[in-house]
C-alpha positions as CSV (number, residue, x, y, z in Angstrom):
1,M,-23.2,-77.9,-15.6
2,E,-23.5,-79.6,-18.3
3,T,-22.8,-83.5,-18.6
4,R,-22.0,-85.8,-21.3
5,V,-23.3,-89.4,-21.4
6,A,-20.2,-92.0,-22.0
7,V,-19.2,-95.3,-21.4
8,M,-15.9,-96.2,-19.8
9,A,-14.2,-99.7,-21.0
10,I,-11.9,-101.0,-18.3
11,I,-9.7,-103.8,-18.7
12,V,-7.6,-105.4,-15.4
13,K,-4.7,-107.4,-16.0
14,E,-3.5,-106.6,-12.4
15,Q,-5.3,-108.1,-9.8
16,D,-3.5,-106.1,-7.1
17,S,-5.8,-103.1,-8.4
18,V,-9.0,-104.3,-7.9
19,A,-9.4,-102.3,-5.2
20,A,-8.0,-99.3,-5.9
21,L,-10.5,-99.4,-8.6
22,N,-13.3,-100.1,-7.0
23,E,-12.6,-97.1,-4.6
24,L,-12.1,-94.7,-7.5
25,L,-15.6,-96.1,-8.7
26,H,-16.9,-95.2,-5.1
27,Q,-16.2,-91.9,-5.2
28,Y,-17.3,-91.3,-8.3
29,G,-20.8,-93.4,-7.4
30,G,-23.1,-90.7,-7.8
31,Y,-22.2,-90.1,-11.4
32,I,-22.5,-93.7,-12.5
33,I,-25.2,-94.8,-14.6
34,G,-24.2,-98.5,-14.2
35,R,-21.8,-100.5,-14.3
36,M,-20.9,-105.0,-15.6
37,G,-17.7,-106.6,-15.1
38,V,-17.2,-109.8,-16.7
39,P,-14.4,-112.2,-15.9
40,Y,-12.5,-113.4,-18.2
41,R,-10.3,-116.3,-16.6
42,Q,-8.9,-118.2,-20.0
43,R,-6.8,-114.5,-20.2
44,G,-6.6,-113.5,-16.7
45,V,-8.4,-110.4,-17.4
46,N,-11.1,-108.9,-16.3
47,V,-13.9,-106.3,-18.7
48,I,-16.0,-104.0,-16.7
49,S,-17.8,-101.7,-18.2
50,V,-19.3,-98.1,-16.3
51,A,-21.6,-96.0,-18.2
52,M,-21.9,-92.4,-16.8
53,D,-24.1,-89.5,-17.1
54,A,-21.6,-86.6,-16.2
55,P,-19.2,-83.3,-16.9
56,A,-16.6,-84.4,-18.7
57,D,-14.0,-83.1,-16.8
58,V,-15.5,-85.3,-14.6
59,I,-15.4,-88.4,-16.8
60,S,-11.8,-87.4,-18.2
61,A,-10.3,-87.3,-14.4
62,L,-11.9,-90.5,-13.8
63,S,-10.9,-91.9,-16.7
64,G,-7.1,-90.7,-16.6
65,K,-7.0,-91.7,-12.4
66,I,-7.7,-95.3,-13.6
67,G,-5.4,-95.4,-16.2
68,R,-3.1,-94.9,-14.2
69,L,-3.6,-97.8,-12.0
70,R,-0.9,-100.2,-12.9
71,G,-2.2,-103.3,-15.6
72,V,-5.5,-101.4,-15.4
73,T,-6.7,-99.7,-19.0
74,A,-9.4,-96.8,-19.7
75,K,-10.9,-95.7,-22.8
76,T,-13.6,-93.5,-23.0
77,V,-16.6,-93.1,-25.4
78,Y,-19.4,-90.4,-25.6
79,A,-22.8,-90.1,-26.9
80,P,-23.2,-88.0,-30.0
81,E,-24.6,-84.8,-28.2
82,E,-28.0,-84.9,-30.9
83,A,-28.3,-88.2,-30.4
84,L,-29.4,-87.5,-26.3
85,H,-32.1,-84.7,-27.2
């Protein structure tokens, strides 16, 4: 199956959702290239970026599941196909 390279930006405002978010990321760990989390204490949020190489439907499924967590927002940017060859 063809895969896509993407970066998911995640903003966490609700600390109670962190455990569920980490569990989802663990479940999809085989597709994750790397991740970086930065706590922004002045605003009371955590900013997380997740780089992935996965089929588009897998990336979309993860983004949707994350977006359904209370106080969590996720947006995904896909690398242009021509940039990867």
